[in-house]
C-alpha positions in Angstrom: -209.4 93.3 19.8 -206.8 96.3 19.7 -208.7 99.5 18.7 -207.4 103.3 18.4 -209.2 105.5 20.5 -209.2 108.5 18.0 -208.2 109.5 14.4 -205.4 111.4 16.0 -203.8 108.1 17.3 -204.5 106.4 14.1 -202.7 109.2 12.0 -199.8 109.1 14.5 -199.4 105.4 14.4 -199.3 105.5 10.5 -196.7 108.1 10.5 -194.5 106.1 12.8 -194.8 103.0 10.6 -194.0 104.8 7.7 -191.1 106.6 9.3 -189.7 103.2 10.4 -190.1 101.9 7.0 -188.3 104.9 5.5 -185.6 104.2 7.9 -185.0 100.6 7.3 -185.2 101.4 3.5 -182.5 104.2 4.0 -180.5 101.6 6.2 -180.6 98.9 4.0 -179.6 101.0 0.8 -176.7 102.4 2.9 -175.6 98.7 3.7 -175.4 97.9 -0.2 -174.1 101.2 -1.7 -170.6 99.6 -2.4 -171.8 96.6 -3.7 -174.4 98.3 -5.9 -171.7 100.7 -7.4 -169.6 98.1 -8.5 -172.3 96.0 -9.7 -173.0 98.7 -12.1 -171.1 98.9 -15.5 -167.8 100.6 -14.9 -167.0 103.9 -17.0 -164.7 102.3 -19.7 -166.0 101.1 -23.2 -164.7 97.7 -23.8 -163.2 95.5 -26.6 -162.5 91.9 -27.0 -160.1 89.6 -29.1 -159.9 86.0 -29.5 -156.6 84.2 -29.8 -156.5 81.3 -32.0 -153.7 78.6 -32.5 -152.2 77.7 -35.9 -155.1 75.3 -36.7 -157.4 78.0 -36.1 -159.1 76.7 -32.8 -160.0 79.2 -29.9 -157.4 79.5 -27.1 -158.1 82.6 -25.2 -160.4 85.5 -25.2 -159.2 88.9 -23.9 -161.5 91.4 -22.6 -159.9 94.8 -22.2 -160.6 98.6 -22.2 -161.1 100.0 -25.7 -158.7 102.9 -24.8 -155.8 101.0 -23.3 -153.9 103.6 -21.3 -151.1 101.5 -19.3 -150.9 99.8 -16.2 -154.2 97.7 -16.2 -154.3 95.2 -13.6 -154.8 91.7 -15.0 -157.5 89.2 -14.1 -157.2 85.5 -15.3 -160.4 83.4 -15.2 -161.0 79.8 -14.3 -164.0 78.0 -15.9 -166.3 75.7 -14.1 -166.3 72.1 -15.4 -167.5 71.6 -18.9 -167.6 75.4 -19.3 -165.5 77.9 -21.0 -164.9 81.7 -21.0 -168.0 82.3 -23.3 -170.1 81.1 -20.4 -169.0 84.1 -18.4 -168.7 86.5 -21.2 -170.8 89.4 -19.8 -169.2 89.1 -16.3 -165.6 89.3 -17.8 -166.7 92.1 -20.1 -167.8 94.0 -16.9 -164.7 93.5 -15.2 -162.9 95.1 -18.3 -165.4 98.0 -17.9 -163.7 98.6 -14.5 -160.1 98.9 -16.1 -158.8 95.3 -15.7 -157.4 93.6 -18.8 -159.3 90.2 -18.3 -158.1 86.6 -20.1 -160.3 83.6 -20.3 -159.9 80.4 -21.9 -161.6 77.6 -23.9 -160.5 74.8 -21.7 -163.3 73.1 -19.8 -160.9 71.2 -17.3 -158.9 73.6 -15.4 -158.7 71.9 -11.9 -154.9 71.3 -11.6 -154.4 75.2 -12.3 -152.1 74.3 -15.4 -154.2 75.8 -17.9 -154.7 78.9 -15.5 -151.2 79.4 -15.4 -150.6 79.1 -19.0 -153.4 81.6 -19.8 -151.8 83.9 -17.4 -148.3 83.7 -19.0 -149.8 84.3 -22.5 -151.1 87.6 -21.5 -148.0 88.5 -19.2 -145.9 87.9 -22.3 -147.8 90.0 -24.4 -146.9 93.2 -22.1 -143.3 92.6 -23.2 -144.3 92.1 -26.9 -143.9 95.2 -29.1 -146.3 93.7 -31.8 -149.0 93.4 -29.0 -151.6 96.0 -28.5 -151.1 95.1 -24.9 -147.5 96.3 -25.2 -146.4 98.0 -22.0 -150.1 98.3 -21.2 -150.3 95.9 -18.4 -149.6 96.1 -14.6 -148.0 92.6 -14.3 -147.2 93.2 -10.5 -151.0 93.0 -9.9 -152.5 89.8 -11.1 -155.8 88.3 -9.8 -157.0 84.9 -10.3 -160.9 84.3 -10.2 -162.6 80.9 -11.1 -165.9 79.1 -10.8 -166.6 75.4 -9.2 -163.6 73.6 -10.7 -162.0 77.0 -11.8 -162.0 77.7 -8.2 -160.0 75.1 -7.0 -157.8 75.7 -10.0 -157.0 79.2 -9.1 -155.8 78.0 -5.5 -153.8 75.2 -7.4 -152.3 77.9 -10.0 -151.1 80.1 -7.0 -149.8 77.2 -4.8 -148.4 74.6 -7.2 -146.6 76.4 -9.9 -143.6 78.7 -9.9 -145.3 81.3 -11.7 -147.9 81.4 -8.7 -145.4 84.0 -7.0 -146.8 86.5 -9.6 -150.4 86.3 -8.2 -151.7 89.0 -5.9 -155.0 87.8 -5.1 -157.6 85.1 -5.4 -161.4 84.7 -5.9 -162.7 81.1 -5.7 -166.4 81.4 -6.3 -168.4 78.2 -5.2 -165.2 76.2 -4.3 -166.3 72.5 -4.4 -165.8 70.2 -1.4 -162.5 68.3 -1.6 -164.6 65.0 -1.9 -165.7 66.3 -5.2 -162.3 66.9 -6.6 -160.5 64.4 -8.9 -157.2 63.5 -7.2 -155.0 65.8 -9.7 -157.5 68.8 -8.7 -157.1 68.6 -4.9 -156.3 72.0 -3.4 -154.6 73.0 0.0 -155.7 76.6 0.9 -152.9 76.4 3.8 -150.4 76.9 1.1 -152.1 80.1 -0.1 -149.9 83.5 0.7 -152.2 86.1 -1.0 -155.6 87.5 0.1 -158.7 85.5 -0.8 -162.3 86.1 -1.2 -164.5 83.2 -1.0 -168.1 83.4 -2.2 -170.8 80.9 -2.4 -174.5 80.7 -2.9 -177.3 79.8 -0.6 -179.0 77.6 -3.1 -179.4 73.8 -3.3 -176.6 72.9 -5.6 -174.1 74.9 -3.6 -175.6 73.2 -0.2 -174.3 69.9 -2.2 -171.2 71.0 -4.2 -169.9 74.2 -2.0 -171.2 73.5 1.6 -170.9 76.2 4.1 -168.7 73.9 6.3 -166.4 73.2 3.5 -165.8 76.6 2.2 -165.4 77.8 5.9 -162.9 75.1 6.4 -160.9 76.7 3.5 -161.1 80.0 4.8 -160.0 78.9 8.2 -157.1 77.0 6.6 -155.3 80.0 5.6 -152.1 80.7 7.1 -152.1 83.1 10.0 -151.8 86.6 8.8 -153.3 86.0 5.2 -156.0 88.5 4.6 -159.4 86.9 3.6 -163.1 87.5 3.4 -165.9 84.8 2.7 -169.7 84.9 2.5 -172.9 83.5 1.2 -174.7 85.5 -1.3 -178.5 85.0 -0.8 -180.8 84.1 -3.6 -177.7 82.8 -5.6 -176.8 79.1 -6.3 -174.0 77.3 -8.1 -174.0 78.7 -11.6 -175.4 82.3 -10.8 -171.8 83.6 -11.7 -172.1 82.5 -15.2 -173.5 85.0 -17.5 -173.0 88.5 -16.2 -172.5 87.3 -12.5 -175.6 88.1 -11.2 -175.7 89.4 -7.5 -172.3 88.1 -7.0 -170.5 90.5 -9.4 -170.7 93.7 -7.0 -168.5 92.3 -4.5 -166.1 90.2 -6.9 -165.4 93.5 -8.7 -165.0 95.5 -5.6 -162.5 92.8 -4.2 -160.4 92.9 -7.4 -160.5 96.9 -7.4 -159.3 96.9 -3.8 -156.8 94.2 -4.1 -155.3 95.0 -7.6 -156.1 98.6 -8.0 -155.6 100.3 -4.6 -159.2 101.4 -4.8 -160.4 103.1 -1.4 -163.9 102.9 -1.8 -163.8 99.2 -2.9 -161.6 98.6 0.3 -164.5 99.9 2.4 -166.5 96.8 1.5 -164.1 94.5 3.3 -161.8 96.3 5.6 -161.8 99.3 7.8 -163.5 100.1 11.0 -167.0 99.5 9.5 -166.7 97.5 6.3 -169.8 97.1 4.3 -169.9 93.3 3.6 -170.5 92.1 7.2 -173.3 94.5 7.7 -175.1 93.7 4.3 -177.4 91.3 5.8 -179.9 92.1 3.1 -177.7 90.2 0.4 -175.2 88.1 2.5 -174.9 85.9 5.3 -172.1 83.6 6.7 -169.8 86.6 6.5 -166.2 86.5 8.0 -163.3 88.8 7.2 -159.6 88.7 8.7 -156.3 90.4 8.5 -157.3 93.0 5.8 -155.2 96.0 5.8 
């Protein structure tokens, strides 16, 4: 059995161990600082408004900074199967606290992308409506589509299968389902995408079935040459982690949208540059790839 020869050796050994633990702790924090920053609530107070049709049924919910200052980028949310925007209420509020005007809908089947485009069109039109609180307050040149599960495929379809898809600046498909799970009308084709994309998935059992790594990687690899993208598996998460407040996924989802829609230099450093944070964040992420990001 190994024994220390003296109290001095014991003390030195303990000091070395503690130093190593401290260095590891500092390194781990450094590898997650951007993720942690954008996982925290932003600096802006938020408000919401629900839009109803003539019969009084809920159509859309808009989440926005309470003090609208003009030129707020737009985020349009795509729901997972049998979910509506209220299932993501805290996440969408979080995004609004970072300066986005976010719109979700109450449609529980958005895989074709049609409902997502209609939702986007509604909010874009408010920018030109003098009667709207969003009149000339929106940056309609910076629009992100983000969605979960069926809605992840829906945002791809919205961007690629509709004329208005040309207005889209970036996509965030969360737990993109394998094509074998998609109804015929919901089949997506990422080879048609021409804007930057951030694919995320969890390492839990459900995403292993619904959004397997091989299928998400295939969607990433199918993007045309030169289209910027990132992908990764978030450790300790599963298919529905994005619901509610977004859990461990929301830090980099927020950072990506800030990078792509608000030209946020700090957020950019999570994905691009000489030493982006995401590939080195092995504490929380694995299966990471990045390409063609300016």
